[in-house]
C-alpha positions in Angstrom: 31.8 -51.6 32.4 31.2 -49.4 29.0 31.6 -45.7 29.6 28.4 -44.1 28.1 29.1 -40.3 26.8 26.6 -37.7 27.2 24.8 -36.7 23.8 26.4 -33.6 22.3 23.6 -31.3 20.5 24.7 -29.3 17.4 24.1 -25.5 17.8 21.2 -25.3 15.7 19.2 -28.0 17.6 20.3 -26.4 20.8 18.6 -23.4 19.9 15.2 -25.2 18.7 15.0 -26.4 21.7 15.6 -23.1 23.5 12.4 -21.7 21.6 10.2 -24.7 22.3 11.1 -24.5 26.0 10.4 -20.5 25.9 6.9 -21.4 24.8 6.1 -24.3 27.1 7.7 -23.5 30.3 5.6 -21.5 32.6 8.7 -20.3 34.4 10.3 -18.4 31.3 11.4 -14.8 32.2 10.4 -12.0 30.5 12.6 -11.1 27.6 14.0 -14.5 27.1 14.0 -15.3 23.5 11.0 -16.1 21.8 8.5 -15.0 24.8 6.1 -12.7 24.6 6.7 -9.6 26.6 3.7 -8.9 29.0 0.6 -8.6 26.9 1.7 -7.6 23.8 0.7 -11.0 22.3 0.4 -11.0 18.5 0.1 -7.1 18.0 1.5 -5.7 14.9 4.6 -3.5 15.6 5.6 -0.1 14.0 8.0 -0.4 11.7 10.8 1.6 13.9 10.0 -0.8 16.6 12.2 -3.5 14.8 16.1 -2.6 15.5 16.8 -3.4 11.7 14.3 -1.2 9.9 15.9 0.6 7.1 13.0 2.8 6.2 14.0 2.2 2.4 11.4 1.0 -0.1 11.9 0.0 -3.5 8.9 -1.4 -5.5 8.0 -1.7 -9.1 4.4 -2.4 -10.4 3.5 -3.8 -14.0 0.1 -4.6 -15.6 -0.9 -1.0 -15.6 -4.7 -0.2 -15.4 -6.1 3.3 -16.1 -9.5 3.4 -14.7 -11.7 5.7 -17.2 -9.9 7.3 -19.8 -7.5 10.9 -20.1 -10.0 11.7 -22.7 -13.2 11.4 -20.3 -15.6 14.3 -20.3 -18.3 15.0 -17.4 -19.7 13.0 -15.9 -17.4 10.3 -15.5 -16.4 7.5 -12.8 -12.8 7.2 -12.3 -13.4 4.8 -9.4 -15.5 2.5 -11.4 -16.5 0.0 -8.5 -18.3 -2.4 -11.1 -14.9 -2.8 -13.2 -16.7 -1.9 -16.5 -14.2 1.4 -17.3 -10.9 -0.2 -17.2 -8.6 0.5 -19.5 -5.3 -1.8 -19.4 -2.3 0.4 -20.9 1.4 -0.1 -21.4 3.0 1.4 -18.6 4.9 0.9 -14.9 5.4 2.5 -11.8 8.5 2.6 -9.9 8.4 3.8 -6.1 11.9 4.3 -4.1 11.1 6.2 -1.2 12.9 6.5 2.4 9.8 6.4 4.9 11.7 7.8 7.8 12.8 10.8 5.8 9.6 11.0 3.8 11.5 11.8 0.6 11.7 9.7 -2.7 10.1 9.6 -6.0 7.1 7.8 -7.4 7.8 7.5 -11.1 4.4 6.7 -13.7 5.0 6.2 -17.4 1.6 4.8 -19.2 0.5 5.4 -22.8 -3.1 5.8 -24.1 -3.5 5.6 -27.9 -0.6 8.0 -29.2 -0.3 9.9 -26.3 2.3 9.2 -23.6 2.0 10.5 -20.3 4.7 10.6 -17.3 3.8 11.5 -13.5 6.3 12.6 -11.3 5.5 12.3 -7.6 8.4 13.4 -5.2 7.1 16.2 -2.8 5.3 14.4 0.3 3.5 16.0 3.3 1.2 14.7 5.9 -2.2 16.7 6.9 -3.2 14.1 9.3 -1.4 12.2 12.2 -1.5 8.7 10.6 -0.1 10.2 7.5 3.4 10.2 9.5 4.8 13.4 7.7 4.0 12.4 3.9 4.8 8.6 3.7 3.3 5.9 6.2 3.7 2.2 6.4 2.0 -0.3 8.4 -1.7 1.9 8.7 -5.2 1.0 8.0 -7.1 3.7 5.9 -10.2 4.5 4.4 -13.5 2.7 4.7 -14.5 2.9 8.7 -11.1 2.6 9.5 -11.3 6.5 11.0 -8.3 7.4 8.6 -8.9 9.2 5.3 -11.9 9.2 3.2 -14.5 6.6 2.6 -14.1 6.1 -1.0 -12.0 3.2 -1.0 -12.7 0.1 1.3 -10.8 -0.2 4.7 -7.3 -1.3 3.6 -4.0 -2.4 5.2 -1.2 0.1 3.8 2.1 -1.4 3.4 3.2 1.6 2.3 1.7 5.0 1.3 2.3 8.6 0.5 0.6 11.5 0.3 1.7 15.0 -1.3 1.9 17.1 -4.6 3.1 15.6 -8.2 3.3 16.8 -11.6 1.7 15.3 -14.9 3.2 15.4 -18.3 1.7 15.1 -21.9 4.1 13.9 -24.5 6.6 15.7 -22.8 4.9 18.8 -22.0 3.9 19.6 -18.7 0.0 19.1 -18.4 -0.6 19.7 -14.6 1.5 21.0 -11.8 1.5 20.6 -8.2 -2.0 18.4 -8.1 -2.6 16.7 -5.0 -1.6 13.0 -5.1 -1.8 9.6 -3.2 -0.1 6.3 -3.4 -1.0 3.1 -1.8 0.7 -0.5 -1.4 -2.4 -2.2 -0.2 -4.4 -5.2 0.1 -6.0 -6.5 -3.5 -9.5 -4.5 -3.6 -10.6 -5.9 -7.2 -11.9 -9.5 -7.6 -9.2 -10.8 -9.8 -12.0 -12.6 -12.1 -14.6 -9.9 -12.4 -12.5 -6.9 -11.5 -15.2 -5.5 -9.1 -15.1 -3.5 -5.9 -17.1 -5.2 -3.6 -17.9 -2.1 -1.8 -19.7 -1.0 -0.1 -21.4 -3.9 1.4 -23.1 -5.1 4.6 -20.6 -7.1 6.7 -20.6 -8.9 9.9 -16.9 -9.0 10.0 -14.6 -6.1 11.1 -12.0 -6.0 8.4 -12.6 -4.2 5.2 -13.9 -5.4 1.5 -10.4 -6.3 0.4 -9.1 -9.6 0.1 -5.2 -10.0 2.0 -4.3 -12.9 0.0 -3.3 -10.1 -3.2 -1.6 -6.9 -3.3 -2.0 -3.9 -5.7 -0.7 -0.1 -6.0 -3.1 2.4 -6.5 -2.5 6.0 -7.3 -4.5 9.0 -7.7 -3.8 12.7 -8.8 -6.6 15.2 -8.5 -7.2 18.9 -8.7 -8.6 21.4 -6.4 -11.4 22.3 -8.4 -14.4 20.2 -7.8 -17.1 19.1 -10.3 -20.1 17.2 -8.7 -21.0 15.7 -11.7 -18.1 13.6 -11.5 -17.1 10.8 -9.1 -15.0 11.5 -7.1 -16.4 14.8 -7.4 -13.4 16.9 -8.9 -12.7 18.6 -12.3 -9.5 16.0 -12.6 -9.1 12.8 -11.1 -6.5 10.5 -12.7 -6.5 6.9 -11.2 -4.3 4.1 -12.2 -3.4 0.9 -10.3 -1.5 -2.0 -10.7 -1.7 -5.8 -9.6 1.8 -7.0 -10.4 3.5 -5.8 -7.5 7.5 -6.4 -7.0 9.5 -5.7 -4.1 13.4 -5.1 -4.7 
């Protein structure tokens, strides 16, 4: 009689079978590999709940767009939901931050006409719990999220920072210690019309953004207000980048 040897599974196939069994076996023990624990289901975990989370973010943005102009006189609109006053300019943004330590630097360089501008955003501080000390990741902001102002649609922030920045013009200090905010966020503008469809009456709970795309937004604003402008500040520099590269 011919002896039949038992089949030997490769380590890779054995691991796949374990994963499949964890999903179909009703008696799977809590904590078994691939088995949801309790009622956690598909909830989104905080970054710090991942054992390999470094907190180090390095991104760049290309395709610089200045909303409005640095030469605008009041009244101006530097959010431009209609996408009619967008000014593509040479430039880039570089983000290198430690989210856990709330340290790092965001550098922006762009040119408008013969003038060259540089924004140095390197002092981070949070004024609300969701800002997590100045730099935060995995949080909703704006719109009806309950976090931040309603000037933007509600959006998922992959990464964001709040604090103070300096602005230089042709090498000379133009603005010092102005409030600043950057967001690595879901795409807010229609890729064809460049319109932000906000605010709008909606029946679904998500914001008026498109999670299929990503952008970086940055603004620098003054304390002084001017109700002729939108947003109502004496100074509000606003740029965004739709070409986002994670490094």
